[in-house]
C-alpha positions as CSV (number, residue, x, y, z in Angstrom):
1,M,6.2,-18.7,-12.8
2,L,4.6,-16.8,-9.9
3,R,3.8,-13.4,-11.4
4,P,5.4,-10.6,-9.4
5,L,2.7,-8.3,-7.8
6,F,2.4,-4.7,-6.9
7,I,-0.1,-4.0,-4.2
8,S,-1.3,-0.7,-2.7
9,H,-1.4,-1.3,1.1
10,G,-3.3,1.9,2.1
11,A,-3.6,3.1,5.7
12,P,-2.5,0.7,8.5
13,T,-6.2,0.5,9.5
14,L,-7.0,-1.4,6.2
15,P,-7.7,-4.7,8.1
16,F,-10.6,-2.9,9.9
17,E,-12.1,-1.1,7.0
18,D,-15.0,-2.2,4.9
19,V,-13.6,-1.1,1.6
20,A,-13.0,-2.7,-1.8
21,A,-9.3,-2.9,-1.4
22,R,-9.5,-5.0,1.7
23,H,-12.0,-7.4,0.1
24,F,-9.7,-7.7,-2.9
25,L,-6.7,-8.7,-0.8
26,E,-8.8,-11.2,1.2
27,G,-9.5,-13.0,-2.0
28,L,-6.1,-12.7,-3.6
29,A,-4.5,-16.0,-2.4
30,A,-7.3,-18.0,-4.0
31,T,-6.4,-16.7,-7.5
32,M,-2.8,-18.1,-7.6
33,P,-0.7,-21.1,-6.7
34,R,0.6,-21.2,-3.1
35,P,4.1,-19.9,-2.9
36,R,6.9,-21.6,-1.0
37,A,8.0,-18.2,0.3
38,I,7.2,-14.5,-0.2
39,L,9.6,-11.7,-0.8
40,A,7.9,-8.5,0.4
41,V,9.3,-5.2,-1.0
42,S,7.9,-2.5,1.3
43,A,7.9,1.3,0.9
44,H,8.3,1.6,4.6
45,W,11.9,0.2,4.8
46,E,14.4,2.7,3.3
47,T,18.1,1.9,3.3
48,R,21.2,3.1,1.6
49,I,21.7,-0.2,-0.3
50,P,19.3,-3.1,-0.9
51,T,18.9,-4.9,2.4
52,V,17.0,-8.1,3.3
53,N,16.0,-9.3,6.7
54,A,17.5,-12.7,7.6
55,V,15.6,-13.9,10.6
56,E,14.1,-17.2,11.8
57,R,10.8,-15.6,12.9
58,N,9.5,-12.2,11.9
59,Q,8.5,-9.6,14.6
60,T,5.5,-7.4,13.8
61,I,6.6,-3.8,13.6
62,H,3.9,-1.2,14.4
63,D,5.6,1.6,12.6
64,F,2.9,4.3,13.1
65,S,1.3,6.3,15.8
66,G,-2.1,7.8,16.7
67,F,-4.3,4.9,15.5
68,P,-6.9,2.9,17.5
69,Q,-5.4,0.6,20.1
70,P,-6.7,-2.7,18.5
71,L,-4.4,-2.0,15.6
72,Y,-1.3,-2.3,17.9
73,R,-2.5,-5.7,19.0
74,L,-2.4,-7.2,15.5
75,S,0.5,-9.6,15.0
76,Y,1.8,-11.4,11.9
77,P,4.4,-13.9,13.1
78,A,5.4,-15.4,9.8
79,A,8.6,-17.4,9.7
80,G,11.6,-15.9,8.1
81,N,13.9,-17.6,5.6
82,P,17.6,-16.8,6.0
83,H,18.5,-19.1,3.0
84,L,16.2,-17.0,0.8
85,A,17.7,-13.8,2.2
86,E,21.1,-15.1,1.1
87,R,19.8,-16.0,-2.3
88,V,18.5,-12.5,-2.8
89,V,21.8,-11.0,-1.8
90,D,23.6,-13.4,-4.2
91,L,21.4,-12.5,-7.1
92,L,21.9,-8.8,-6.5
93,A,25.6,-9.3,-6.3
94,E,25.6,-11.2,-9.6
95,A,23.9,-8.1,-11.2
96,G,26.6,-5.8,-9.8
97,L,24.4,-4.4,-7.0
98,S,25.7,-4.2,-3.4
99,A,23.4,-5.6,-0.9
100,A,23.3,-6.4,2.8
101,T,21.3,-8.5,5.4
102,D,19.7,-7.4,8.6
103,T,19.5,-10.1,11.3
104,T,17.0,-8.4,13.6
105,R,14.4,-6.5,11.6
106,G,10.8,-7.8,11.3
107,L,8.0,-6.8,9.0
108,D,6.7,-3.3,8.9
109,H,3.0,-2.5,8.1
110,G,3.8,-2.1,4.4
111,A,4.4,-5.9,4.4
112,W,2.3,-7.3,7.2
113,V,-1.0,-5.4,6.5
114,P,-1.5,-6.8,3.0
115,L,0.0,-10.2,3.8
116,M,-2.3,-10.5,6.8
117,L,-5.3,-10.0,4.6
118,A,-4.2,-12.3,1.8
119,W,-2.6,-15.1,3.8
120,P,-4.1,-14.7,7.3
121,N,-2.6,-17.9,8.8
122,A,1.0,-16.5,8.5
123,D,2.1,-19.9,7.4
124,I,4.3,-18.9,4.5
125,P,7.8,-17.7,5.2
126,V,8.4,-14.0,4.5
127,V,11.6,-12.1,3.7
128,Q,11.5,-8.3,3.4
129,L,13.6,-6.3,0.9
130,S,14.2,-2.5,1.4
131,V,13.9,0.4,-1.1
132,Q,16.5,3.1,-1.8
133,S,14.3,6.2,-2.3
134,Q,17.4,8.4,-3.2
135,L,18.2,6.2,-6.2
136,G,14.9,6.4,-8.2
137,P,12.9,4.2,-10.5
138,G,15.8,3.0,-12.8
139,H,17.7,1.5,-9.8
140,H,14.6,-0.3,-8.6
141,L,13.9,-1.7,-12.1
142,E,17.4,-3.2,-12.1
143,V,16.8,-4.6,-8.6
144,G,13.7,-6.3,-9.9
145,R,15.5,-7.7,-13.0
146,A,18.3,-9.1,-10.7
147,I,15.8,-11.0,-8.6
148,A,13.7,-12.2,-11.5
149,P,14.8,-15.9,-11.1
150,L,13.0,-16.1,-7.8
151,A,9.6,-16.0,-9.7
152,H,10.6,-19.4,-11.2
153,E,11.7,-20.8,-7.8
154,G,8.4,-20.7,-6.0
155,V,8.9,-17.3,-4.5
156,L,6.1,-14.7,-4.8
157,I,7.4,-11.2,-5.0
158,V,4.9,-8.8,-3.4
159,A,5.9,-5.2,-3.9
160,S,3.9,-3.0,-1.5
161,G,3.4,0.7,-1.8
162,S,0.7,3.0,-3.0
163,F,-0.4,3.9,-6.6
164,T,-1.0,7.5,-5.3
165,H,0.3,8.8,-2.0
166,D,-0.3,12.5,-1.3
167,L,-0.8,12.4,2.5
168,S,-0.7,16.2,2.7
169,S,-4.2,16.1,1.1
170,W,-5.4,13.0,2.9
171,R,-7.2,14.6,5.8
172,G,-8.9,17.2,3.7
173,Q,-10.1,14.7,1.1
174,A,-11.3,11.9,3.4
175,G,-14.8,10.9,2.4
176,M,-14.7,13.1,-0.8
177,A,-14.8,12.0,-4.4
178,E,-11.5,11.2,-6.1
179,P,-10.1,14.5,-7.4
180,E,-9.2,14.9,-11.1
181,W,-5.5,15.2,-10.4
182,V,-5.5,11.7,-8.9
183,T,-7.5,10.2,-11.7
184,A,-5.4,11.8,-14.4
185,F,-2.2,10.4,-12.9
186,A,-3.6,7.0,-12.3
187,D,-5.0,6.8,-15.9
188,W,-1.7,7.8,-17.4
189,F,0.3,5.3,-15.3
190,D,-2.1,2.5,-16.0
191,A,-1.9,3.1,-19.8
192,A,1.9,3.3,-19.7
193,L,2.1,0.0,-17.8
194,K,-0.3,-1.8,-20.1
195,E,1.5,-0.4,-23.2
196,G,4.9,-1.4,-21.9
197,R,6.3,2.1,-22.1
198,I,9.2,1.5,-19.8
199,C,11.1,4.7,-20.8
200,D,8.1,6.8,-20.1
201,L,7.5,5.1,-16.8
202,L,11.1,5.7,-15.7
203,A,10.5,9.4,-16.6
204,Y,7.1,9.6,-15.0
205,R,7.9,12.6,-12.8
206,R,8.4,14.6,-16.0
207,L,5.8,13.0,-18.2
208,A,2.8,11.9,-16.0
209,P,0.2,14.6,-15.1
210,H,0.4,15.8,-11.5
211,A,3.2,13.3,-10.7
212,E,4.9,15.3,-7.9
213,R,1.5,16.1,-6.3
214,N,0.5,12.4,-6.2
215,H,4.0,11.4,-5.1
216,P,5.7,14.2,-3.2
217,S,8.4,11.6,-2.4
218,E,8.9,8.4,-4.4
219,E,9.2,5.6,-1.8
220,H,5.6,4.4,-2.2
221,L,5.8,4.0,-6.0
222,L,9.3,2.5,-6.2
223,P,8.3,-1.0,-5.2
224,L,6.2,-1.1,-8.4
225,F,9.4,-0.8,-10.4
226,V,10.9,-3.8,-8.6
227,A,7.8,-5.9,-9.5
228,L,8.0,-4.7,-13.1
229,G,11.6,-5.6,-13.4
230,A,11.1,-9.0,-11.7
231,A,8.8,-10.1,-14.5
232,G,11.9,-10.3,-16.7
233,P,11.8,-9.6,-20.5
234,D,8.0,-10.1,-20.4
235,A,6.9,-7.1,-18.4
236,S,3.3,-7.1,-19.5
237,A,1.0,-5.6,-16.8
238,H,-2.4,-6.9,-15.7
239,R,-4.4,-4.7,-13.4
240,L,-5.9,-6.9,-10.7
241,H,-7.8,-4.2,-8.8
242,S,-8.6,-0.5,-8.8
243,S,-10.3,1.5,-6.1
244,N,-9.8,4.5,-3.9
245,T,-9.7,5.2,-0.2
246,Y,-9.7,8.6,1.5
247,G,-10.3,10.3,-1.8
248,V,-6.6,10.6,-2.7
249,L,-5.2,7.1,-2.2
250,R,-5.6,4.9,-5.2
251,M,-5.4,1.3,-4.2
252,D,-4.6,-0.2,-7.6
253,A,-2.8,-3.6,-7.8
254,Y,-1.0,-5.3,-10.7
255,A,0.5,-8.6,-11.7
256,F,3.4,-8.6,-14.2
257,G,4.3,-11.2,-16.8
258,H,2.3,-14.3,-17.9
């Protein structure tokens, strides 16, 4: 089994930054078997129903503005895998979840930034799966449970978001120490994951300290629930990395299952 992953992808400039999260991602591939394909679940593709891209070759989407020009020259031309895209849709349908394919979309930076650091040769086929921010954690846990068989079929599920994501505080906190309200949320969430408190995790906006401040909107945390569900009955969590960029962005990463 390839353990499903949740990765915090940080700012689009992560490939240029000398920070712990970048170095962690650069060494990630060496810690696991080589997958035959990757299913990337990105916070930056939001759709009404789960949607997968079914393309022969992925285009690199620069879905941001106002960053240094070298960032716009980065490319991650990984092959797609239309057969895997069909498999994802079929698994979701078997679980009673409507799904769709998109035959033109490439990879947004939530997918290609971490993949570029971990697998820089772009020689593993990548399919991307969207999130439905209006449907919440429970839906995404079910999506993950539906696609759990992929982890036994040589497919690495890489859920990409952010452990904390309050961009309204980002500019004011850059270069500052991590504030208490970020630490308290991250500590609560880490404990709930490691203790397997699924019900508490699903109700995190009510139970976790400073939940709405750390996630004013949910899209950057929802991929974590897909990875959690994709581990199947054994949803044990193992923290692979913990660090902070820009004061308020926790860059934690987890693997799920044994």
